[in-house]
C-alpha positions in Angstrom: -5.5 14.5 -12.3 -2.7 15.1 -9.8 -1.8 12.9 -6.9 -3.6 15.0 -4.2 -6.8 15.2 -6.2 -6.7 11.4 -6.7 -6.3 10.9 -3.0 -9.1 13.3 -2.2 -11.4 11.6 -4.7 -10.6 8.2 -3.2 -11.5 9.5 0.3 -14.8 10.8 -1.1 -15.6 7.5 -2.9 -14.5 5.1 -0.2 -14.0 4.8 3.5 -10.1 5.0 3.5 -10.1 2.4 6.3 -10.4 -0.3 3.7 -7.0 0.7 2.3 -5.5 0.8 5.7 -6.8 -2.5 6.9 -6.5 -5.1 4.1 -6.7 -3.5 0.6 -3.7 -1.2 0.6 -2.3 -3.2 -2.3 -5.5 -2.6 -4.4 -5.0 1.2 -3.8 -1.3 0.9 -4.5 -1.9 -0.8 -7.8 -4.5 1.7 -8.9 -2.1 4.5 -7.8 0.8 3.0 -9.7 -1.2 2.5 -12.9 -2.2 6.2 -12.8 1.1 7.8 -11.7 3.8 5.3 -12.3 6.4 4.5 -9.6 7.3 1.3 -7.8 5.1 -0.9 -5.6 6.8 -1.3 -2.3 5.8 -3.8 0.3 6.5 -3.0 3.9 7.4 -6.2 5.8 7.2 -5.9 9.6 9.3 -8.1 11.9 7.3 -8.3 15.1 10.0 -8.5 17.8 7.7 -9.8 20.5 6.4 -12.8 18.5 9.6 -13.1 16.4 7.7 -13.3 13.1 7.6 -11.5 9.8 4.4 -10.3 8.2 3.3 -8.3 5.2 2.2 -5.1 6.8 1.4 -2.5 4.1 1.9 -1.6 0.5 2.9 1.8 -0.8 4.0 3.4 -4.1 7.4 5.0 -4.4 7.7 8.0 -6.9 11.2 9.4 -6.9 12.0 9.5 -3.1 8.5 9.8 -1.9 6.3 7.0 -0.6 2.5 7.3 -1.0 -0.6 5.4 0.3 -4.3 6.4 0.6 -3.3 9.1 3.2 -0.7 10.8 1.0 3.1 11.3 1.1 5.4 9.9 3.8 3.2 6.9 4.0 5.9 4.6 5.3 6.9 6.8 8.1 3.3 7.3 9.3 2.6 3.6 9.0 5.7 2.3 10.8 5.3 4.9 13.6 2.0 3.2 14.5 3.8 0.0 15.7 6.1 -0.8 18.5 9.6 0.8 18.5 11.0 -2.8 18.9 9.6 -3.9 15.5 11.8 -3.7 12.4 10.7 -3.0 8.9 12.0 -4.1 5.5 11.0 -2.7 2.2 10.6 -5.0 -0.8 10.0 -3.7 -4.3 7.3 -5.8 -6.0 7.0 -5.9 -9.8 3.4 -5.8 -11.1 3.9 -9.2 -12.8 4.9 -10.7 -9.4 2.1 -9.0 -7.3 -0.4 -11.8 -7.5 2.2 -14.4 -6.3 3.4 -12.1 -3.6 -0.1 -11.5 -2.3 -1.0 -15.2 -2.5 2.0 -15.9 -0.2 0.4 -13.7 2.4 -3.1 -14.9 1.8 -4.2 -11.6 0.2 -5.6 -10.6 -3.2 -6.6 -7.6 -5.3 -10.2 -6.6 -5.0 -10.9 -6.2 -8.7 -14.3 -4.4 -8.2 -12.6 -1.8 -6.0 -9.7 -1.6 -8.4 -12.1 -0.9 -11.3 -13.8 1.9 -9.3 -10.4 3.4 -8.4 -9.4 3.3 -12.1 -12.5 5.2 -13.0 -12.2 8.1 -10.5 
């Protein structure tokens, strides 16, 4: 299965909103397991409130970044926020993912991950 087919099957099996609003890391992990690449966390610095937050997780393959909506995921994601916000990209190793997510009070949805793995 190629990347586009995986994304299309994901959209058929799930409401993609769940991967845009809280389970992006679950999608990213399933994507990485299937296609390789690097997990990349997008950390947003909210200029108005002067705070950092984990905003989104994507997968980098070569120079392309992917999420549930396909290629150029980081650009599409970051454009949806204020121009005053800054974004940092942090590569996360799979072995460090659980600790990273715990820091931000998030976790992998193993049931969804299993379903993605079986698409």
